[in-house]
N, C-alpha and C positions, 0 to 999 in steps of 0.2 A: 504493499500498500503507500502510494507518493505522500510524502511530508503535508504537501498542500490540500490532500484529502480529508486530513484529520482535522476536527475541530479541538483536539487538545492544546494547550498553550505551550508552545515551544521553548526550553530554558536549556542553559548548557549544563550539563551533566558534570559536577565538579567531584563526587566520589560515590561510590556504593556501598551502603552499609547493610549488612546481612543481618537478620534477627528473628525472632519468634512473634507471630502475630500472637497479643494478648487478646484476650475476651472481648474487652471493649473495643479493640480495633476491628476485630471480626463485625462486631453488630454497626460500628461508625461508617465499613466501608461496604455494608449489604445495603441493597436496595429494596430488599423484601422486608418491609416492617413488620416486626412481629413475628419472623422467620417464616420458613417454609414448613407448612403442618400436613400438606396432603400428598400423598404418594402419587395421585393421579396426575395425569398431564393436560388432559382436554376435559372441557366441561361444555357439552352443548355443540360440540364442533369447533370450540375455540380455546386457546390456550386459558389454564385456571389459575386465577390469581391465589398466592399462596402455594399453589402445586409444583410439581417439578420442571415446569415450562412456564414459571411467569414470566409474562410479557414486559414484565420490568427488568427482567435479567439479559436482554437481548432478542436478537429479529429470528424467526424461525422459518420464512419464505421470504422469497424476493417481493412479495406485494406488499409486505408490513413493515410497519417503521417500530423502533424501540420506544417503550413510553416512559425510559429513562432521558436518553440523550437525543430521541426524535432521528435517530439515524437509520439509515437503511443497510442493505446487508453487506455493504463493503464499506462502509462509514461505520458503523459501530463494532467496538472490538467485544462487546459483551460485559457484563457488572457481575459481580458476586453476590450470592445471597447467603443466610446462613439458617442453620438449624440449632434451636437451644436443646441440649441435651438434658434428659431428665435425671441422669447422674452422670458424674465425671467418669471418663474411661480413660486407659493407657492409650498412648500415642506412640504406635509399634517401631517409629522410627527412632524415637527417643529414649525407648524403653531400659536400654543400657545405660545410657548417661543418667538416666532418673535412679537406677538402682545403685549409681555409682554415688550418687549426690547424698541419697539417704544414708549410704554407709559413713559417709563424713558428719552428718548431722545427727541428734538425739532424736529417739523415736517417739518421745514424750513432749519436749520443751523446746525442739526444733535448734536449740544451740548448735555451735561447731564442737564436735568432741574435742577438739584442742582448743585451748585460749586463743581469741586473736593476739593477748597480750604476749605470748610464748614467742622468746627469740627467734626458734625456729620456723615460726609463721611470718615473724617480719622479715627473715633472712629470706625466705620462698617469694615474698611478694618483691622483694626487692631484686631477686635473680631473674625472676622471670615477666620482667617490663615489657608490655606489649605483645607476651606470648601467654594468650590465656589459657591454651589447652595445655601447655607444661605445668602452668600454675594449679590445675585442676590435679594434675597428674602427681605433682609433689605433696600437693594437700591430703590426696588421697594415701599416698604411702605413709603420711604421719598418723593421720586417723583409724586405719585399717587394723591396727594393733590394740586398739582401745574398745574395752568393753563395759567403759562407767562413764557416764556423761560427766566430766568436769566441773567443779564449784559449788558441790554438794557436801552433805556430813559425811558421806561414805569417804569422802576422800581424807579423813580423820582417823580412819579405823586401823587400828594397829599401831598410833601415834600418840598412846594415854601416858608413856612414860617420859614423853618430851618436856622440856620446860616449857611452862604455861604462858610465862611472860615473855617468851620469845616471841620475833615478830612472825605473825599467822602470813601464810601464802594465800595470797588474792585469786580467789576464784572470779569467773567471769558471770556467775549468775545462773549455771548449770543446775539442774533438779538432781545429779548425782545417783540417778537410775541404771539398773543394768541395763546392756542394749542388746538386742537379739541379733543372730545371724539370719541375714536375706537370701531367701534363695527364690531363683525364677524357674517355673515350669511352663513352657508355652506361654501364654499370657496372663498367668497367675502368679502372685506374690507370696511366698509364706514366711512368716517370722517364728523363729525357733531359738529359747532363751535357754542357755547353761543355769544362770543362777536367776530365780525368780524373785520380783521385788516385793509382793505380796503374798500370800497364802492361797488367796481366791483365784490366783492370777493361773491360765491355762499355760502349758511350756510350748505350745505349737498352735498359731493361729493364721489364719488365711487374712491376707492383707488386702484391701479394697482399694481401688483406684481414688475413692472419695477419701479415704483414711490418709494415703498418700497425698493427695492435694492439699489435705488440711494442714500436713507438717511441712510441706514446702512452700505453703503461703504464709506461714509463721517465720521464714528464716527472713532476716533482716538485710537490708541493703548492704550494710558493710561486709556481711558474712558473704552476700552473693559473690561481690567483687572478688573476697578470699577464693571463694570456690571457682573463680576465672569465668565469672558471667557479668554482662554489664547490666543491673537491673533496670536501665532506661530501654534495651532493646531486647533482653532475654532475661525474663525472671525465669527460675524454677517451677514454680506452680504454672507457668504458661506449657511445659513439657506434656501437663494433663489437658486432655481434650474435654473442655465445657461447653464451648460453642464451636460447633463445626461450620468450617465455611463451606458453600456449595458454589462449584465451579461455573462459570457462566456458560449459556447456551452455547457459544461457537466452539467451546472446549470439547462440549459432548454432542455434536449434532445428529439430530435424527435422520435415518436413510430412508428415503422414499420408496417404499417397495410397489409391487402392481397396484395400479389403480391410486386409491388416496391413503393407503395403509402405509404408516410410518412404522420402521424399525428403530426402537431406541437405541442408545450408546449404551455400553457396558456400564458406566460410570451412572447413568441414569437409574439403571436396574438396581445398581447398587446402593443409590441415594434413597429409591423407594423403599427397599429392605431396612434401612436404618430408620427412616420414618415411621415405619410400621412398626418396628421393634421399640422405637421411642415412646409412640403414641401408646402400644401395650403397655410400656412399662408405666406411664402416666397414670394408664385409668387403673391399674393395680395398685398403686401408692394411694390413689385417691380413695378405692373403694376398701382399704386395708386389707389386702392381699396377704395370703400366708407368705413368711419369709422366706421359704425355700423357691416360692415361685417366683417372686421380687428377684431374688438369685439368679435364676435361671434366665429372667427376661434382661437381668445386668450381664450377665455371660455372652446372651444372644446378641446384646447392643453391641459389645465390646468386639463380638467376633467380626460382626459386620464393618464395623468402624476400620478394624484392622485391615480387613480383606479388600477394603477399598483404597487403601495405600499400599500394601503388599500381599499379592496373591500367592506368593513363592515362598512361605516360611516354613523351615523344616519343624516337623512334627505337627505340622497344623492341618486340618482339613482344608482343601481347596474351593473357593466359593465356585459353583458350576452355572452355566445358562442351561435353559430347558434342555437342549441338543445334548448335553453332557461335557459342552468344552468349555474349559476355564475361563474366567472373566478376565480382561486384560485392565490389572491396577494401574494407580498413578505411578508406581515405581517402575513396571514393565515398560510402560511408555517413554520415560525418561531417559532410562540407562541402556549401554550396549549399542552394538554398531547399529542397528536399524532405530534408536530411540529418536526423542528430540533434539538431545544435543548435538551426537556425531551425526545422526541421520539428517535432521532439518535446519540445523544451525550451523555447524562446522562444514555439513558435506550438502549444502544446498546448491539446487540446478541453477545454471545462470544464463542470463541474456547476452546476445551477441558472442555467440559461440556456434563451431561448427563440428561434424564429425562425419567422417566418409573413409574408405577402404586407400591405404597408401600404395602408389606405386613409384618404380624408380625412375628419374630422370637424369642421366650423368652430363646433359648439357646445362642445367642449372648451376649456379653456385651455390657453395655451403649455406650462404645467409640466406637464400631464397627459397620459397615452396610457392609450387603450382598448385592455384586455386581453381576449382571449377567455376566456370564465367555464372552458372545458377545459384553458385554459393556467393560469390563476389556481388550479385545483384540484390541478394536477401540481406547480408550483413552491410551495417552502415556505420560511418564516424562522422559526429556532429561535428563540423566545420564551422567556425563562427566569421560571418561575412566582414571583410574589412575593404579598404579602398583598392588593395593590391589585388583581391582575388574577385572582386565583384562582378566582373562580366564572366569570370568562369564558373561563378554560383550560379549566376542568372541562368547560363545556357544549360548548367544541368537541370536546374528547376523546371525549366522549360521542355526539355526532353520527357520529365517525369517518370515515374517507376518502371513505366512499361519497356522503355529502351535503355541498353548499357552503353557507356556508363550514364547514369541519371541520378535521381535523389528521390527520397521517400517521405519525408517530412519537413516542414519547415516550423521552426520555433521561434516565437516574435519574443520580444524583449520582455513583455509581460507574463512569458509563459505559454500562451496560447498556442495549442500544436496543430498544424493543417498537413491532413493527411492528404499526399498527393495522387494518392491510388484512386481515392474516389472524389477528387477536384474535377468538374467539369471540364475546365478548361486551364490547364496550370501557365500557359503562357501568358493569362491576364494578371498573375498574381504579382502582386508589388513587394519589392525585396529594399533592405536598406542595411547599412551596417550596423553591426549589435545583434542581428537575428542570427540564430543558427539554422544550417542547412545540413540536415541528416544525407549526405550522400552515398552512393554505393561505394566500396573499397575497390581501391584502383591500383595499379603497377606501383610497386615503391612503398606502399603503405607499410607500417610497422605491425607485425601481428605475433603472438605468443603462441607457438606450436609444443604440444604435450603427448607425451604417450604414456597409458598408465601400465602397470604400476608405477608413480614417482618415486623413485628410489632414491635420487641424488639430486644437486641442484640442476646436473646438464640433461634431466630428462623434461626439461622445459626452459626452451631457449627462444630467443627473438630470431624471428625471420622475415624479409621482404617478400610483397606479393607479388607473384607472378602470374596474372589471369590467363587460364588456357582453357581450350575446349573438353570435352570430355568429363566425366564426373569422379574423377578420382584426385586425391592431392597428390601432387607429384614432389619428390625429393632427392636431394643428391646422395648417391648412395655411401660417401662417407659419414653423413649423418646419422647413419643407422646404429652405429657401435654405441655413443652415448644414450641413444634411445632403447638400444635394446632390441630395435625392430628389423623386422624382414618384411620380404613382401607375399607371403601365402596366405594375406587374408588380413593383417592386422589391420586396425582402425586408429587414427590418431584424433585428436582435438584440438582447435585452433580458436582462439580468443582474440577479440579485437580491441585493443586498448580504448577507452572514452574519453580520454583528454589528453593536452599537449604536453603535460608532466609526466604521464604514464610513458606517452610515445619516446619522450626525451629518455626516461629511466630505459627504456627498452634498448634505445639507440645506443646508450653510454655505458649501459651496464651487464645487459646480458644478452646482446646480439650475438650469434653464433659464433664468428669468430672468436670474441673475447673468452669462450667457454673452452678453445683447442685443448689448453694444459688444465689437468685436473689437480687440485691440490691434494686429493687423495693419495695419490703416489706419485707427484710431482715428474709427471710426463704427459703426454699428448692424449686423449681421448678419442681423438679421431685420426683415422691414417689412410691411406690408398688401399682400395679393397677389390675383390673379384676380377673381372677382366683386365681393368687396369694395369693391376699388380701384375699378372701373368703376361701382359702385353708389354710393361716397363723392363722386365726382366729379359723378354725377349729382343728388345730394342735395342738395350744397352750391351750385347753381346758384343765380340770383337769382330765378328764376320757379318754383322747386319750393315748394309748401306744400302742408301737412298739417292734416287737418281734425281736431276734437276725438276724435272715435272713434279714429283712426289714432293719434293723438297718446298717447294712453292705453293703446293697446295695445304702442307702442313703449316707453312707460316702463316697463310691465311686465317688458321684458328688462334692464332697466339695474340692476345690482345695486346700483350707488352713488346711485340717485336718493333725494333725502331727503326725497320726499312732497312739497314744493311745485311747482307749476305755473310755468313762466315765463309772464309776461304774453305774449298773443298779438300777433304783429306787425301782424296784421288783425282788427280788432274787429266790422265790420260789412261786409256783412250776416251776415256769420257768422264767429265766430272763427276765425283760421288760423293755424298756427305755420311759420314758414320750417324747411328742413332745416339750416341754419347755427344755430339754436336747438336742436334735437335735437343736433347734433355739440357743442355748448357744455357741453349737460349730460353729454356722455360725457367732455370732457377734466377730467383731475383737476387740483386745487390750484392754486398761483400760477404759471401758466405764461406766460412771454411770448417772442412769436416775430415775425419779418417773415421771409417768404419769397415765393418768385413762382410764378405757374403756368407749366406747361411752356410754353403759346403767348403769355407775357409778351413784349411788345415791348419793347427794350433803350431805346429813345429815349423813353421815359415816365417813366426813373428822374429824369431831369433837368429836364423840361420843365414846363409848367404843371401837368399830373396827377400831379405825385409822388404825392400824398396822395388825389386821387379817380382812382382806375383805371376808364376808361371800360368795357373789356372785363371788369374785376372779375378782373383777374388779378394782383393783389397781395393775397397773404395775410398777415393780420395776426391773431395772437392775443394777446389783452392781459387780463392776470388771469385766464387760463383761458377768456376768450370770444372765439369766432370772430367778430370785428366784421367782416371782409371777407375775399373772395378764396373761389376756387373750389380746392378741396383736387384733389389727385394726386400722383403717384409723386415729386413731387420734396419735398413735404411731407410724406409717410405712407409713403415708401420707405426705402433703406438707407443715402441720401447722409448726410454730416456736416452737424449743423447743423437735422436734420429734426426735427420735432415729438416723434417717438419718441426720438430723441436726447436731444434737451433735458430732456425728460420723465424718462429714466433718470437724468440727471445731478443735476437738481433735485431731484426727489421719491424718488430710490432705486429698486432692482429691482422690490421686492414691487408698490408702486405702479403701475410702467411693467408688468411682467408681466400685472395685471389690466385695464390699459388697452387692450393688445393684444386680450384677450379680448372687453371690453365692445364696443369700435368694431365687431368682427365679428358680436355676438351681434345688436345693434341695427339696423346697417346691413344686414345679410343679410335680417333680418325687414322692414325697409323695400323690399328690393327684391323681396321677395315679394308686397307690395301693389302696386309699380310695375311690376315685369316688365321683361325684358330678354331678346331674343332677336335672331338674325342669320340673314339669308336671302341667297337672289341678289338680290334686290331692291335692298339696300344694297350691291350690288358694281356696279351700272348707273347711268351717268351719263348727262348731257342729250343730245341728237342735237349740240347745238351744240358740247360738249366732245368728241365722238368727231371732229367736222370738225376742230376744231383740232390734236387728237394725229394724225390723218392729216395734216395739212399740215406739223406739224413732223418727222415721219417722211421726208415727203416730201423735203422742204427738205433734211435731215441726208443722204440719200442723194445729191443733187445734188451737194452740198458734198463728197461724199467723192470723187463721179467727177469733178469739178473736180481734186481733190489728184492722183487716179490720172492725169488728162489733163497736169498740170504736170509729173507725175514722167517720163510719156514722153516729154513734150516736151524733158526736162533743165531745166525751168525751176524746178524745187524746189531751194531753197538748204538744206543741213543746218545744223542748228543746232549751236551749238557743243557740242564732247564728244560729239556724236553721229554715226553715219555717216548716208547717205542714206536706206537703209533704214529705220533707227530713225526718223529724222525723219518718214518717211512713216507708218510706223506709230504714232507717238505724235500726229500730228496727226489720224489717221483714228479713234484710239481717243478722242482729245479731244470731236471732233464727235459721234461714237455715244453719248458718255457725257452730253453735253450735250443731247441729243435726248432720252433717257431721264430726264434731270433735271426738262426743260420739261413733258414730255409727263405725267410724273407730278404736276408742280405743277398743272398744268390740270386733272386727275383728280381732286385732293385739293380744288381749289378748288369743283368742281362737287358734291362732298356737301354737303350741309346741316348743320346743327347738330344734327339728331336723327337724323340716321346712326348707325348702331350698330355699324359697322366703323371709323367715326370717334373715337366716342365711346370705345372701347376702345385706339384708338392714343394718343388724346390724355391719356387717363387713365395711361398707361403698365402697363395690366395685359396686353395681349397686343399684338404686331405693332407694326410703324412704319411710316414714311412710303414707304419703298422696297417694302415688302408691298402696300399701296394702289396703288402705280403699276405695279408688275407686273401685280395684279390685274386693274385697271381700262384702264390705258394699253396699256403694252410691256415685256415682259420684260427686253429691253436684250442688251447684247452679252455672249456668253458666253468666260469665259477661261479658258485650261489654262496654268501656270505663268506667269501676269501677263502671257500675250501671246494676241492672237487666235487662232483655232484654225489650228492648223498644217496644211500639206499634208502628207496622209498617204499617198495614190495618187500617181501621177506627176502633179507640177505641179497637184493640185488636193486638196480635203478630201473630197469624196464623188464618187460616179459619178453624182450628180444635177448636177454642174457642167462646164463647158466648162475646159480647161488656162488657166492664167494667170490665173484670174478674180481680181482682188484685192478685187472690190466686198464690201459689209457683208453680204448674206446668204450667202455662199459663205464666208465666214470666221467665222461664228457671231454674227451679229448676228439677235435674234428680235424681230420687228416685232410679232407678235403677244401678244395679255394672254393670261394663264390663264384668262380667261372666253370669248375668241374660241376659244381651242385653239391649237394648234402644229401647222404642218405636219409632214411626215415627216423632212425634214432638220434644221428648228428641234429638232423632239424629239430627235433624233439628237446636236446640238451640246450641248444643254440635259443629257441623260444625261453627256456628256464632262466637263462641268463640275462636276456632280452627283458624279460617282464619283471626280474629283481631291479633292473635300472627305472623302469617306468615308475615302478611304486618308490623308489628312493626319491626320485624327482618329486613326485606328488607330496611326500612327507616332508622333504627339506624344504619346499616351497612356503608351506604352511608355517614350519618352525621358524624360518629365517625372517618371513615377513611379522610374526608377532615379537619375535626378540627385536626387530628393527622398530619397530611402533614403541615397544617399551624404552627403548634407547632414545628415540626422537622425544617422547614425551617427558623424559629426564633431562633432557639436554636441549629443547628447542629454544628455550630464551637465553642460552649461554650466548655471549658475545663480548666483543673487544670495545672497552669504552673510550671515552676522550682521553682518560690519561693512561691508555695503555693497557690498564688492568682488564682480566677475562673474571666478568661477573654475571650472576644470573638476574633475573628479573627483579627478585626481592633484595638484589644488593648484596648477596652473599660471593664473598671472593674465591675464585676458582684458583686462578694463576696472575702473578704479579706481572708476568709478561706471557703473551702467548706461547706454547711451545717452548717456554723458557728462555728463547733466545729472539722473542718478538718478530721473527721473520715470515714471510707469507710463502704458502708451498707452492705456488707458480712461480715463484722466483728463483727457486733453489733448485741445484743439481749436484749431482754425484760427483764429489772430486776427490782424489788421492791426495794423502798427506805424504810427503817425499822422505820425510825423515826417520819414521818409526823402525822401517824393517832394515835400514842399511848397520851394517857394521861400525864399528867407531873409527876404522880405518877408512873405510869407504865414506862415511860420513863427513869426516875431515876432509879428505881429498874432493868430494864435491862441494863442499859450504863453505872451509875456511881459506879467505883471501891471505895470500902471503905478499905483502908490498916489497919484499926485500929481493925477490928474484926480478933482476932488472929486465934480462931478456924475453921473460915472461911479460913484462909490463909495456916493452915496447910493441911486443906481437899483439897486445889487446886495445891500448891507449893511444892516442895521438900526443905529440911532443907537449901540448900546455898543460894535459893531466899529468903527464909524467912530473914534469916541473913540480906540480903541485905536492904530487907525492912524496917525492925525494926530499923536498926541505921542510915538510910539515909534521911536526910531532901529534899535531892534534888528530890528524886522519889514523895514524897508528893507533892511537888510543881509542877513537871511535869503531875502528875496526875490530880490534879486541873486545870491545863493547858488546858490537853485534853478535861476534863469536860466542861470548859466554850467554847472551840472549837466548841464540839458536840451541845451544845445550841445555838451558834451563826449559825452553820449549819442547826438546825432545821428551826430557824427563818426565815433564807433565804429560803429554801425550801418551807415552808408556803406561804411566799410571791409570789415565782414563782409558785407554784400550790394552788391558793386558794379555788379550789374545793377539796383537799386533794386526790387528783388523786396521786398514787403513782409508778405507771409503768413509766419507764424510759428506753430509748434506749441508753445501754452503751457497751464498749467493756469489754471482761474478766469479763465473769459470774462466780462471786466470789463463791455462794454457791457452785457451781461445782466443782469449783478449790480447794476448802476446803476439799469437800468430796472426790476428788482425790487424796489430799495430805496425807487425814485421812489414805487411803488406801495404797498408797505407801511405808509410812512410819510404816504402821501399829500402828497408834495411839490408845492406851486404853483408852477411856474417863472417866474411873475411878480412872487411875491413877495419881497421881500428876504429875506436869509438871517442867522441868527444864529452863522454857524460862522466864527470868526477864521482870516485866513491862517495865523498862525502855529501854530496847530492842526492844520491842513490838512499843512503841512511838515512838521512835527516827528513828527505823528502817522504820516506815509508812511515817514518817516526810520527811526521804531523798528519799524515793521511789515518793512520791507525787513531790519532786522538780525535780527529773530526768524526770517526765511525761510531756515532753513539746509540744506543739502545734505550738505557736509561738514564735520563738527564739529570743533574743534579751534583751537588758537591759534597753532600754530606756523605759519612761514611758508610752507609748502608746501601745509598744510591751507586756509589763508586764500587762498591762490592758487585751488586747485581750486574750494571753495565761489563764487569770484568768478566762475569761468569756468562753472561749472555755473549761476550764477542770473543770469548777465548780460543775457540777452534777457527776462528775466521782469521784472528790476529797471526796464530802459529803459522797457519797456510800462506797469508800472506809474506812474513817473514821468510818464510824458507825458500818461498818461490823466488820472491824477489830480493833476495840478498846479493849482496854488491857482487859475488862472484859469477852467481847464474846470472844478471843483468847485464853484466859486463863483457865476461867471456861467453857462455851459451847464446845468449840472447843479441848481445851486441847492441843494444838498444841506444839510441843516441838522445841528446838532452832533450830536444824536442818531442820525440817520442816517448820519452819516459815522462814527461809532463803532461802530455795526452792521456797516457796510460793511468796515472794516479786519479786525474781529474775525472775520469770514466767509470774509473772502481768505486770512487765516492755518489757518483750519481747513481750508478747502479746500486750500490748499498743502500741509498737512502730509497730508492723505487722498492727495493725488497723488503722494507719495512711494514709489516702490517698494520692498518690503521681501521678506524672504529668502523662498524657493520650495523647496517640498518636490516632489520629482520623485516623478511615482507610475506604474509600469508600464514595460514595456521601449520601448515605442515612443512617438510625440510626444504624450503624454497628459500633461497638467501640472495638479497641484491646488496651488493658491495657498495659502498661510497668511498673515495680515496680521498685524503686531505691535501689536495692541490697537487697531486702526482699523476702522472699518466700512466695507463696502463690498468686500472681496475684492481689495485693492490689491497683489495680486503680478504678476510678469511673467515669462512665459517667453524666455528668451533665444534657444532653439534654433528656435523657429517665427517669430520675428518681429526676428531680428539684422539684416535687408535690408528690414525691412517699413517701420520708423518713420519716418516722414519729420521731419528737422528743419525744413527748407522744404519748398516744394514742388519746388523742382527740386533736391532731394538726397534720392535715395529708399535 
């Protein structure tokens, strides 16, 4: 309901105070004077006054008006009534708290069992300021051991021998009587005394709600406060129901059945039962009925009031409809996933949204989404008419709703809405500045795209609209990874922001290119996938050449091409370009990277072929040029340090977002020229390979028979920690798995370099080595619960086998390949293994979903505040700095600390600068620097100081990482930055440098003094800053020590100044800034204080995901 439809006065909400309605307040807010007394709803075809459909409580149909507010069905929110109960009854929601309070006060005089003047009570009040619930818990602990009311004569029992003149202990006016033990059974309370106060007193009695109400009514306001209740908003006696509020008619609407008959809501039926019981109780009391009859009436009233609130109480009969179905009580309507809170308030359906099936479109950029024209014509954006867009808006209005692009509504500045669908002549409409035109969405409009389940912030990203024909949403294939989407029938949701502020947030905070790197694992969440990945691996091989015609065609698909053709790799007999040259044109800007291909042999890294990879498996991109290497998933996938990751960090989100699109457009068009298909021919190996496979399987079977024979002859020795049967099973499993791997290896070797199945596996786009071996060689051992298939029948797995057969075939070993086909028994075992996988998937989905919900609910309000601390919504401090180092997950990378693993000799050789070796100095420095070094004692003392600091750093790091782990997660990838600076300033690594060692030492010291995480001059702030920046300081000092900078990197003074300036800038950008949390689920919008690149960080979705080092997750 819009605010301008309501007649209620509007005010700013300052705060919300929860409390219990007092009987007086229930009567005051009730519109039914004298209460509701009749269980009937209608009288002579009209709602009955004083009945359960009292016309003063609201509207029952579209034709009538409310007698209280004169509103119709859309305007009247409904009004409460009330029922005056003949006797007080317990409120089932408060009964536990009621008993707790009864145990803290005297059963006779309602005084606290512990004096308010008791120092312990005063301490409790002081300790629990603003925490009422804790106060009640403390007081309850003090009172639960007391069985006598303080302040009476009984307190002096046993003290007759004391000095009568001594100062008497002051009581608080208690009666001094013995207190009963209170017990609850269902909705009944019983009191039992250990010591009786009078001889005539019964030891055990039933306590009525009326008696409890009398006790609670006499508790003073001061003692109410001590018990953790505010007497202004929630007195203890209000927890007993004396006046029952009756919900308004819109809360319990009647359903119109066939004809004019109405089916009343469950609540109405329940309220009718309450009125009937109440009226009967009043009659019996008035006529002086028997005590047991009145007691039964009270019990009945209690039951009906309790089941109105909660119809699922353990040990209580449920209230039923006539059909035998349980009534839906108030509690059931509020709680749970389908209840009012989660189902209708937090999970309400929204306007300006669309949902349809998704299909792929590799020609769209990652920040685009293809929207069907029918949807674009239905969704609107309210654009304000200004002098700048007046003509355009007028044109859209004149086109109306029937043409696209057009408009649906005009909203005048007085709030009046004109619907263009029903306007006879839209061209006659007057438009002026300040009006709003609800226009159809068009190309370039910003929308939010979402796929459920929304598990992390990348499940909901900003895209730009591209209106396309047909009826599905189109999206780029790289975006499927963060959404976890595929195109087998998935549907996705699209939401159109309805204000310029929201559009600005979408564009600057969560547009897709800004979400490329996930803070969860400090790596890209999107990569190149499917046919593009297969094609890029094919295209960047050494033997791929492109002629002039094809080259020209492909360059036309590259938006960033500058119009200059690179020199062809082959000039004669005709110009030919390599696939690497095409890819080099796609790479934007100054990017430097070294990676390896998925088939790269490790022994090449240290041998004579370190820089000349025979198999072209070492990938090197230098200054935006692909120098060598075949690209695959390791370079273009979602791994940390991939080309896409570096491009994002070095060149920003816009360039990186376009890079994704350019790769796909050019490479896919090359694949259209080249072609890629797969058939049965790709799965057939040569005859020699099949012989090897048969031989390996036969050998494995013989080995298993040998192990069985050993077990029969009692020759098998159990391995440590295992029984004989476990040892036997482990050995058999090992033999069979080795056979599968061996046959798989033979199958893979048999496939040629041009095999299309192998091409997909090697590139990383689809399949794995196990898939190849199962298709060609053998499917292998099938497992259920991690073991071989167990005996299901009497001592055998299937009727196909004899009893006590422990051989491979009878226990689930499938020796056939998928190509050859499985035998019936093999197929049966294969289905058993597959079924277990399906069940596991279903169970794990439910478990992880519930775990994640609980984690989110516990942590959704946790965020980084303006002062840099991590707090939740109630101000509780969780961390003084986010992640203890205050760094943003998207901006950090895995780096290696160079000093930890080195021996003392190697450490000194690599990092200690020796100024006494003149021959060495002349090789490294120019004459001016040598003169400065030779004549200065200051330089020598500074170099010694640097060496001492490096040694201290090494000791500290070895204490932090006792296992010798040298990988850490830190901002500013120094090795890459040094490589960049060498390229930018054209550093010659053989020429002497003009950079003075003194400038290096002082420059690094000043840089680290400026790299501050925790500002402040006090001791605690300095200590916190030291802890936060320790690893970063150690890395900078060791990587940029004098010897490395001058000898290894040969940086010039100009290059060094640029480098330290760049390090400082990137360090500042890597700091986490305050976060604004948006929406009720785990979706966060980042706000960055004056830095580029959206450097905020969500604590809720990555508290346990940010690795400080590789073994700390």
